[in-house]
C-alpha positions in Angstrom: 136.1 112.3 105.2 134.5 115.2 103.2 132.1 112.7 101.6 131.1 111.3 105.0 130.5 114.8 106.4 128.4 115.7 103.3 126.3 112.5 103.9 125.8 113.4 107.5 124.8 117.0 106.7 122.1 115.7 104.4 120.4 113.7 107.2 118.3 115.3 110.0 119.6 116.1 113.5 117.2 115.8 116.3 117.9 117.5 119.6 116.8 115.9 122.8 116.7 117.7 126.2 118.0 115.3 128.7 120.7 112.6 128.8 119.0 109.8 130.6 118.1 106.3 129.5 115.2 107.5 127.3 117.6 109.6 125.3 120.1 106.7 125.3 117.5 104.3 123.7 116.3 107.1 121.3 119.9 107.5 120.2 120.1 103.8 119.4 117.0 104.1 117.3 118.4 107.2 115.5 121.5 105.2 114.5 119.3 102.7 112.7 117.6 105.5 110.8 121.0 107.1 109.8 120.2 110.1 112.0 122.0 112.0 114.7 120.5 112.5 118.1 122.1 115.5 119.8 121.5 115.5 123.6 121.6 118.2 126.2 123.2 116.3 129.1 124.1 117.4 132.6 127.5 115.5 132.4 129.6 113.4 130.0 128.7 110.4 132.2 125.0 110.6 131.6 123.6 107.4 129.9 122.9 109.1 126.5 126.1 111.1 126.5 128.0 107.8 126.5 126.5 106.6 123.2 126.1 109.6 121.0 129.0 111.8 119.8 126.9 115.0 119.6 126.5 116.2 123.2 125.8 119.7 124.6 126.6 120.0 128.3 124.2 122.1 130.3 121.1 122.3 132.4 117.5 122.1 131.0 116.6 125.5 132.4 119.6 127.2 130.7 118.2 129.1 127.7 121.7 129.5 126.2 122.3 125.7 126.4 119.0 125.1 124.8 119.7 127.5 122.0 123.1 125.7 121.4 121.3 122.4 121.3 118.7 123.6 118.9 121.1 125.2 116.4 120.9 123.2 113.2 118.3 120.8 114.5 115.3 119.7 112.5 113.3 119.2 115.7 113.9 119.5 119.4 112.2 117.1 121.8 112.5 115.9 125.4 113.4 112.9 127.5 111.8 114.5 130.6 109.4 117.3 131.3 111.6 119.4 133.6 112.1 122.4 131.3 110.5 125.6 132.5 107.8 127.2 130.4 109.5 130.5 130.8 112.5 129.1 128.9 110.6 127.1 126.3 108.0 129.8 125.2 110.6 132.3 124.0 112.4 129.6 122.0 109.2 128.5 120.4 108.3 132.2 119.6 111.8 132.5 118.0 111.0 129.6 115.6 112.8 126.7 117.4 110.8 123.6 116.3 109.9 122.3 119.8 108.0 119.0 119.6 105.8 118.7 121.6 105.2 122.5 121.7 105.2 124.2 125.1 101.4 124.6 124.8 101.0 120.8 124.8 103.9 120.0 127.1 102.5 122.1 130.0 99.8 119.4 130.5 102.5 116.9 131.3 104.4 119.4 133.5 101.6 120.8 135.6 99.1 118.3 137.1 96.6 121.0 137.9 96.6 122.4 134.3 96.2 118.8 133.1 93.3 118.1 135.5 91.5 121.2 134.5 91.9 120.7 130.8 90.9 117.0 130.8 87.9 117.9 133.0 86.8 120.6 130.6 87.0 117.9 127.8 84.6 115.8 129.7 87.1 113.0 130.3 87.1 110.8 133.5 89.4 112.3 136.1 89.3 112.2 140.0 87.6 114.9 141.9 90.4 117.5 142.5 91.1 121.0 143.9 93.9 123.4 144.1 95.5 123.8 147.5 96.4 127.2 148.9 96.2 126.3 152.6 95.9 123.3 154.9 92.3 124.2 155.3 91.7 123.5 151.6 92.8 119.8 152.1 90.7 119.4 155.2 87.6 120.9 153.4 88.2 118.7 150.4 88.4 115.5 152.5 85.2 116.4 154.4 83.4 117.0 151.1 84.7 114.1 149.1 85.7 111.6 151.8 88.9 110.3 153.1 91.5 109.1 152.1 92.8 111.8 149.7 95.9 112.1 147.6 98.0 115.2 148.0 100.3 115.9 145.0 102.9 118.4 144.0 101.6 119.9 140.8 105.0 120.0 139.2 108.1 117.8 139.4 106.9 114.6 141.0 107.5 111.2 139.4 108.0 107.5 140.4 106.0 108.1 143.6 107.8 111.3 144.6 105.7 114.3 145.3 102.7 112.2 146.3 101.3 111.9 149.8 98.4 109.5 150.7 96.4 111.1 153.6 93.9 109.2 155.6 93.1 112.3 157.6 93.9 116.0 157.7 97.6 116.7 158.2 97.9 120.5 158.5 101.6 120.4 159.5 102.6 118.5 156.3 100.6 120.7 154.0 101.8 124.0 155.6 105.4 122.8 155.5 105.1 121.9 151.8 103.5 125.2 150.9 106.1 127.2 153.0 108.8 125.4 151.0 107.3 126.7 147.8 105.7 123.4 146.6 102.5 124.0 144.6 99.9 121.5 145.5 96.6 119.9 144.5 94.4 117.4 146.3 92.5 114.5 144.6 90.1 111.8 145.7 91.8 108.5 146.2 90.6 106.3 143.3 89.5 102.7 144.2 91.1 100.8 141.4 91.5 97.2 140.3 94.7 97.8 138.4 96.7 100.4 136.4 96.8 100.6 132.6 98.7 102.7 130.1 98.0 103.7 126.6 100.8 105.0 124.4 100.2 106.9 121.1 102.2 108.9 118.6 101.2 111.9 116.6 103.0 113.8 113.8 102.7 117.5 112.9 100.7 116.4 109.8 98.2 114.8 112.2 98.8 111.2 111.5 98.5 109.1 114.7 99.1 105.6 115.8 98.4 103.6 119.0 100.0 100.6 120.6 98.1 97.9 122.5 96.9 99.0 126.0 99.2 97.6 128.6 98.9 96.7 132.3 101.5 98.3 134.6 102.4 97.0 138.1 103.6 99.8 140.4 105.6 99.0 143.5 106.2 101.9 146.0 104.9 104.3 143.3 107.4 103.0 140.7 106.8 100.9 137.6 108.1 97.4 138.2 106.5 95.4 135.4 104.5 96.0 132.1 102.4 93.4 130.4 101.3 93.8 126.8 98.5 93.5 126.0 96.8 94.1 129.3 95.6 90.6 130.4 91.8 90.1 130.3 91.0 93.6 128.8 87.9 93.5 126.7 88.9 94.4 123.1 86.1 97.0 122.8 87.2 98.5 126.1 90.8 98.6 124.9 89.7 100.3 121.7 87.9 103.0 123.7 91.0 103.6 125.8 93.1 104.0 122.6 90.5 106.4 121.2 90.6 108.4 124.5 94.4 108.7 124.2 94.3 109.7 120.6 91.7 112.3 121.3 93.8 113.8 124.1 96.9 113.9 121.8 94.9 115.6 119.0 93.1 118.2 121.2 96.3 119.2 123.1 98.3 119.4 119.9 100.9 116.8 121.0 103.7 116.0 118.5 105.7 112.8 119.3 105.0 110.2 121.9 102.3 110.5 124.6 101.4 108.0 127.3 98.2 108.2 129.3 98.4 106.4 132.6 95.0 105.2 133.8 93.3 103.6 136.8 90.9 100.8 135.9 88.1 101.1 138.5 85.7 98.4 137.2 85.4 96.4 134.0 85.0 98.9 131.2 85.6 101.9 133.5 88.9 104.0 133.7 90.1 107.3 135.3 93.0 109.3 133.8 95.9 109.5 136.3 98.9 111.1 134.5 100.2 112.2 131.1 103.7 111.9 129.7 104.8 113.5 126.4 108.0 111.5 125.6 109.0 107.9 125.4 107.7 106.2 128.5 108.8 103.3 130.8 105.5 101.5 130.0 106.5 101.4 126.3 110.0 99.8 126.6 108.5 96.4 125.6 108.0 97.9 122.1 111.7 97.6 121.3 111.4 93.9 120.8 107.6 93.4 121.0 106.3 95.8 118.3 107.0 96.2 114.6 108.0 99.8 115.5 109.5 100.7 118.8 108.3 103.8 120.7 111.8 105.3 120.2 111.8 105.0 116.5 108.2 106.1 116.3 109.0 109.2 118.4 111.7 110.2 115.9 109.4 109.5 113.0 106.7 111.7 114.6 108.8 114.7 115.5 110.4 114.7 112.0 106.9 114.3 110.4 107.8 111.0 108.7 105.0 108.5 108.0 104.5 106.6 111.2 105.3 102.9 111.6 103.2 99.9 112.4 102.4 99.4 116.1 101.4 95.7 115.6 102.8 93.4 118.3 105.2 90.6 117.0 104.2 88.1 119.7 101.0 87.3 121.6 102.6 88.4 124.9 105.4 90.8 125.9 106.5 91.4 129.5 109.0 94.1 130.5 110.4 94.1 134.0 112.6 96.9 135.4 116.0 96.2 136.8 116.2 98.3 140.0 119.3 99.0 142.1 119.5 96.9 145.2 119.7 98.0 148.8 123.1 96.3 148.9 125.3 96.0 145.8 125.8 92.3 145.0 129.4 91.0 145.2 129.0 89.6 141.7 129.6 92.3 139.1 127.0 93.2 136.5 128.9 91.5 133.6 129.0 88.2 135.5 125.3 88.6 136.4 124.6 89.2 132.7 126.5 86.0 131.8 124.4 83.9 134.2 121.2 85.6 133.2 121.8 84.8 129.5 122.7 81.2 130.4 119.4 80.7 132.2 117.2 82.9 130.0 118.6 82.9 126.4 115.4 84.4 125.2 115.6 87.5 127.5 116.4 90.8 125.9 118.4 93.0 128.3 118.9 96.7 128.2 121.3 98.3 130.7 121.5 102.0 131.1 125.1 102.6 132.4 123.8 103.9 135.7 125.1 103.4 139.2 123.0 100.9 141.1 121.6 103.1 143.8 118.7 101.5 145.7 115.4 101.6 143.8 117.0 103.4 140.8 116.1 102.1 137.4 119.3 100.7 135.9 117.9 98.6 133.1 115.1 96.5 132.0 114.4 93.0 130.6 111.8 92.0 128.0 110.6 88.5 127.3 108.2 87.5 124.5 106.0 84.4 124.2 102.6 82.9 124.2 101.8 82.0 127.8 101.4 85.1 129.9 102.2 83.6 133.3 105.3 81.9 132.0 106.6 85.0 130.1 105.9 87.2 133.2 107.8 84.9 135.5 110.8 84.7 133.2 111.0 88.5 132.8 110.7 89.1 136.6 113.2 86.5 137.5 115.8 87.7 135.0 115.4 91.3 136.1 115.5 90.3 139.8 118.8 88.3 139.2 120.4 91.3 137.4 119.5 93.5 140.4 120.4 91.2 143.2 122.3 88.2 141.9 119.8 85.9 143.7 117.0 83.9 142.3 113.5 84.6 143.6 111.8 82.1 146.0 110.4 79.3 144.0 113.1 79.3 141.4 115.4 76.3 141.0 118.5 76.9 139.0 118.9 73.2 138.6 115.3 72.2 137.5 114.8 75.3 135.2 111.4 75.9 136.8 110.4 79.5 135.8 107.5 79.8 138.3 107.4 83.3 139.7 106.4 83.9 143.4 104.1 86.7 142.0 102.2 84.4 139.6 98.5 83.6 140.4 99.5 80.0 141.0 102.3 80.9 143.4 105.7 79.3 143.6 106.0 75.5 143.5 
């Protein structure tokens, strides 16, 4: 026992604020590296708290809980951005190795700070303005045209905190401001699709980028990721990767960063959001890349040499498993049994979360060569795990994987 303890003491401990599925999958990567991931979880039932023995219970805005998490850690990182700057800055000033540092993380926490910084860097962003009154939104719409997008500058994700306005709505804006919601307004971007570029950067300054991916959003929430982004010109993809690497370097990011983008025309993009942590659009890397985003994040925050980001198959598609409006009568274990029988090549990750409607409870990744076939199999497997029903166009007897969302449509 003493020898085991001595071995464990010689290996690094990484602290992660948050106990969700991102921390859960990071913990799994830490096990392979012989490391310990200590998580700050809200409850013992959080997804990550179920798979790592080193858990601190507390809230992300509790300075005492954060100090307990950080004690003895080689680095402290995040599985979400919801940690107030007023808590983080004193910890950084006291020498706690926060990665990314608060000065970088604020650009993922505050959309107005991010918009201003990227604009100052000369990067493509929508026209935007801070909102202090309902009149600000009306004036912005008159100047830049309707529709506009109203956003909470902090706290919104998966479509929350975003309002699409086709005309002035003084009551909505006034109510939000009265409730203490800080706001900005942006031009609605006419786009052809959404893309994402994930990169990693170490304290030493080494950086690496994965292929640019296409993301499909449904009701503001990521439903599917395809790597590499279909039809994306290689030179254009390289420019997007360079843009992401430049942002990471200039903001001083340490660890993972994902840039979410709107493609407005061939060769043209606009930056939408930043995330400084492992990201839903990078889950495909667990099976689809030489180095997963979770292992890379650990390497980066510990200043290890970064791993190869090369894909291991021509196409990878990740589809999220979302909680259904009505819980299926068939339990998840039985659904998993049927899924594996029909799709033995599918890689399933379940997060140990209750299946509330539209909640991310897992994901499925499929690798292959034919993009339409791989996409259909991933979507159908994820849909089955969510609802225990095959999508229209699927025959459990013929084995036809055609997806109703494919360009050819269902047979």
